[in-house]
C-alpha positions as CSV (number, residue, x, y, z in Angstrom):
1,M,89.6,89.2,134.2
2,L,85.9,89.5,133.3
3,S,83.3,88.3,135.7
4,K,81.4,85.2,134.7
5,E,78.3,87.2,134.0
6,T,80.1,89.7,131.7
7,Q,82.0,86.9,129.9
8,L,78.7,85.1,129.3
9,A,77.2,88.4,127.9
10,V,80.2,88.8,125.6
11,D,79.9,85.2,124.4
12,K,76.2,85.8,123.5
13,G,77.0,89.1,121.8
14,E,75.0,91.1,124.4
15,M,78.2,93.0,125.2
16,L,81.2,93.6,122.9
17,P,84.7,95.0,123.4
18,L,84.1,98.4,121.9
19,M,87.4,100.2,121.0
20,E,85.9,103.3,119.4
21,E,82.9,104.6,117.5
22,F,82.7,107.6,115.2
23,Y,80.8,109.2,112.4
24,T,82.9,109.9,109.3
25,I,83.2,109.4,105.5
26,Q,83.9,105.9,104.3
27,G,87.4,106.1,102.8
28,E,87.9,102.8,101.1
29,G,86.4,100.4,98.6
30,Y,83.0,100.5,96.9
31,H,81.3,103.0,99.3
32,T,84.1,105.5,99.3
33,G,82.9,109.0,99.9
34,T,79.7,108.1,101.7
35,A,78.8,109.0,105.2
36,A,78.9,106.1,107.7
37,Y,79.0,105.4,111.4
38,F,82.0,103.2,112.3
39,I,81.9,100.7,115.2
40,R,85.4,99.4,115.9
41,I,85.4,96.2,117.9
42,G,88.6,95.2,119.8
43,G,90.3,91.8,119.4
44,C,92.3,90.4,116.5
45,D,94.9,87.7,116.2
46,V,95.4,87.8,112.5
47,G,98.5,89.9,113.1
48,C,99.2,91.9,110.0
49,H,102.6,93.6,110.5
50,W,101.4,96.8,108.7
51,C,98.1,97.1,110.6
52,D,97.4,100.7,111.3
53,V,95.2,99.9,114.4
54,K,97.4,97.5,116.3
55,E,95.9,99.0,119.5
56,S,92.8,97.1,118.6
57,W,94.4,93.7,118.8
58,N,94.1,93.1,122.6
59,A,90.4,92.9,123.4
60,E,91.1,93.1,127.1
61,L,92.1,96.8,126.6
62,H,88.6,97.6,125.4
63,P,85.9,97.2,128.0
64,P,82.8,95.2,127.2
65,T,80.0,97.6,126.2
66,N,76.3,96.8,126.1
67,T,75.1,96.1,122.6
68,D,72.0,98.2,123.1
69,T,74.2,101.2,123.9
70,I,76.3,100.7,120.8
71,V,73.1,100.5,118.6
72,D,71.5,103.6,120.2
73,N,74.6,105.6,119.6
74,A,74.8,104.5,115.9
75,A,71.2,105.3,115.3
76,K,71.7,109.0,116.1
77,Y,73.9,109.5,113.0
78,A,73.9,107.9,109.7
79,D,71.7,105.3,108.0
80,T,74.8,103.2,107.3
81,V,76.9,101.5,109.9
82,V,80.3,99.9,109.3
83,V,81.4,97.2,111.8
84,T,85.2,96.9,111.7
85,G,88.1,96.0,114.0
86,G,90.2,94.4,115.1
87,E,88.5,91.4,113.6
88,P,84.8,91.7,114.3
89,L,84.0,88.1,113.5
90,T,86.0,87.1,116.5
91,W,82.7,87.7,118.3
92,D,79.1,86.7,117.6
93,M,77.7,89.5,115.5
94,T,74.1,88.1,115.4
95,L,72.6,90.2,118.1
96,L,74.4,93.4,117.1
97,T,73.2,93.2,113.5
98,Q,69.7,92.2,114.5
99,K,69.4,95.3,116.6
100,L,71.0,97.6,114.1
101,K,68.6,96.4,111.3
102,A,65.7,96.8,113.7
103,K,66.5,100.5,113.6
104,N,66.3,100.3,109.8
105,L,70.1,100.8,109.4
106,K,72.2,99.4,106.6
107,V,74.8,97.2,108.1
108,H,78.3,96.7,106.6
109,I,81.3,94.8,107.8
110,E,85.0,95.0,107.0
111,T,86.7,91.7,107.9
112,S,89.5,89.4,107.1
113,G,87.0,86.6,107.0
114,A,89.2,84.4,109.1
115,Y,86.5,83.4,111.5
116,P,83.0,81.8,111.0
117,V,80.5,84.3,109.6
118,S,77.9,85.5,112.1
119,G,75.4,88.3,111.7
120,T,73.3,89.6,108.8
121,W,75.0,92.0,106.5
122,D,73.9,94.4,103.7
123,W,77.5,94.7,102.5
124,F,80.3,92.3,103.2
125,C,83.8,93.7,102.6
126,L,86.3,90.8,102.6
127,S,89.9,91.8,103.0
128,P,91.9,88.5,103.3
129,K,95.3,88.2,104.9
130,K,98.0,85.7,104.0
131,N,98.7,84.5,107.5
132,K,95.0,83.5,108.3
133,L,92.9,82.9,105.2
134,P,89.2,83.4,105.0
135,V,86.7,80.6,105.7
136,D,84.7,79.4,102.8
137,D,81.5,81.2,103.8
138,A,83.3,84.5,103.7
139,Y,84.2,84.0,100.0
140,A,80.7,82.9,99.2
141,I,79.0,86.0,100.5
142,A,81.6,88.7,99.9
143,S,80.2,91.8,98.3
144,E,83.6,93.2,97.6
145,L,87.1,91.7,97.8
146,K,89.7,94.3,98.9
147,V,93.3,93.1,98.8
148,I,96.0,95.3,100.4
149,I,99.1,95.6,98.2
150,Y,102.3,95.8,100.2
151,N,104.7,94.3,97.7
152,K,104.7,92.8,94.2
153,H,103.9,89.3,95.4
154,D,100.6,90.6,96.7
155,F,99.3,90.8,93.1
156,I,99.7,87.0,93.0
157,F,97.9,86.6,96.3
158,A,95.1,88.9,95.0
159,E,94.5,86.7,92.0
160,E,94.4,83.6,94.2
161,Q,91.8,85.3,96.3
162,A,89.8,86.5,93.4
163,A,89.5,82.9,92.1
164,K,87.8,81.9,95.4
165,V,85.2,84.6,95.8
166,N,81.7,84.5,94.4
167,P,81.3,85.9,90.8
168,N,79.4,88.9,92.0
169,A,82.1,90.2,94.3
170,I,83.6,93.5,93.2
171,L,87.4,93.4,93.1
172,F,89.7,96.1,94.6
173,L,93.4,96.6,95.0
174,Q,94.5,99.0,97.6
175,P,98.1,100.2,98.4
176,E,99.3,99.8,101.9
177,W,99.6,103.3,103.2
178,S,103.3,103.3,104.0
179,K,104.0,101.9,100.5
180,K,101.6,104.1,98.6
181,E,104.2,106.0,96.6
182,E,105.8,102.8,95.5
183,M,102.7,100.6,95.0
184,T,100.1,103.0,93.6
185,P,101.7,103.3,90.2
186,L,102.0,99.5,90.0
187,I,98.4,99.1,91.0
188,V,97.3,101.6,88.3
189,D,99.2,99.7,85.7
190,Y,97.9,96.4,86.9
191,V,94.2,97.5,86.8
192,M,94.7,98.9,83.3
193,N,96.0,95.5,82.2
194,N,93.5,93.6,84.3
195,P,90.3,95.7,84.2
196,K,88.2,93.2,86.3
197,W,90.0,95.0,89.2
198,R,89.4,98.5,90.6
199,V,91.7,100.9,92.5
200,S,90.9,101.6,96.2
201,L,92.7,104.4,98.0
202,Q,92.6,105.3,101.7
203,T,91.0,108.6,100.9
204,H,90.1,109.4,104.5
205,K,93.9,109.6,105.2
206,Y,94.3,112.1,102.3
207,L,91.3,114.0,103.8
208,N,92.8,113.8,107.3
209,I,89.7,112.4,108.8
210,P,89.1,109.3,111.0
């Protein structure tokens, strides 16, 4: 159990349950191939069965870390920071993004959009999940829509989600890693027949980097 003081700081976004932070190459979506500093925040109850970071789900496993410390670490590396999880919008991102932007950093998020939007974002990657759909604000501000394709029905889900995002959102289909051999050819065919979509691959896994 957290102390009352620590819990209050977490509620205000002055501390966040930091799981890990690392400097690497963005492997997915629109910014694939670019250097970025990743901040992975613990805590998620969306519960995707194929999640590749299930250890992020329980926020209690990841000690609250002072937001200033997180920001100072990020500023040593890239000019782009990606906040991911877990589900980062479980927490109030206002203070974290204010402090990152005060360091003149570009601030991106990768989120399911299942919780109210907080924070100020230069790039908003929305990756919706069937079992906990995005809030309306997430659809409205999405810079890109990235739908994970695990089975053929996910193409139907992708189109349902594409109908909800703003018209400027860039649309991506990405094979779930364990199904990449089966799903990638289907995605290629689908994109060729529906060219409003683009293919996203988890290139960092091919490169064997974080």
